[in-house]
Residue, then its C-alpha position, 0 to 999 in steps of 0.5 A: m624412864d629418867f636419865v638417872e635410871l637410864s644411866k644406872q641401867r647402862a652402867v650395870s649392863g655395860m659391866e655385865f656385857f664386859l664380864r660376859n665377854f671376859k669370862h671367855v678369856p682362857d686362863d692361859k691368855l689372861t696376861w698374853s699380849p700381841t706385842p711387848t708394849s700392848k695391854s693384856a686382857l687382864r690389864v684391859a679388864a683391870h683398867t675398866a674395873l678401876y675406872a668404875g670406881r673413879f667414875a663413881a668418885m667423880l659423880r659423888d664429888r661433882a668434879l673431874p680429877q684435877p691432878d697437880n701432876i698428870d704424869a704422876w696421876v697416870a703412873k699411879n693409875v697404871a700401878e693400880e691396874n698392874a696390881i690386879s692379878s686375877r680374874e676374881e679380883m678384877e671382877q670384885v673391883f668392877r662390881k664394887g665400883t659399879d655399885e658405887v656408880v649406881a649409889a652416886l647416881d642416886t644422889l644427883t638432884p635434877e639441877e645437878v644432872e643439868m650442870t657442867i663440871t670442870s677440871g680447872e680451866q682446861f676441861s669441862m664436861p656436862m654431868k649427863q656425859l659423865m653419867g653415861l661414861p661408866g656404861w660406855h667405857a665398859t662397852l668400849h673396852a669389851g671390844q678390846i677383849d674381842y679383838l684380843q680373842t681374834c689375835w689368839d684365833d678364837q673366832e667363836v661368837y659368844l652369846s652368853 
């Protein structure tokens, strides 16, 4: 299997793994957080879902974000996360973003797969690393959902 196909599979399976874990968050715990400044399960899910679309844009543009004002860029992202207010909305955003990732991956040429992309002079990343981020990112944040579940004493092992 080539790297594009592997990256597509990982993006989709990462999303599905996250959504499988998230479906076990009770409705009354969606906005609960262990401290006033901690993220809730819904906020973690919104972040994860929105980044699928952000990764798709980076893949399509063959470029990393280059915000003029990083604080404003972060504030905009936080506002977008906070605007997602339901499980259904988050899942819709996540599925759409993952579909966009798969479509963007399909447009990469073999030469582009081997390239390095940059964000000005501050940061660079191999395209292969970016290609793997959607699946890795979803799996990473699924662990946060697992942790939150233990905080409200849900010790169940969910296999589906």
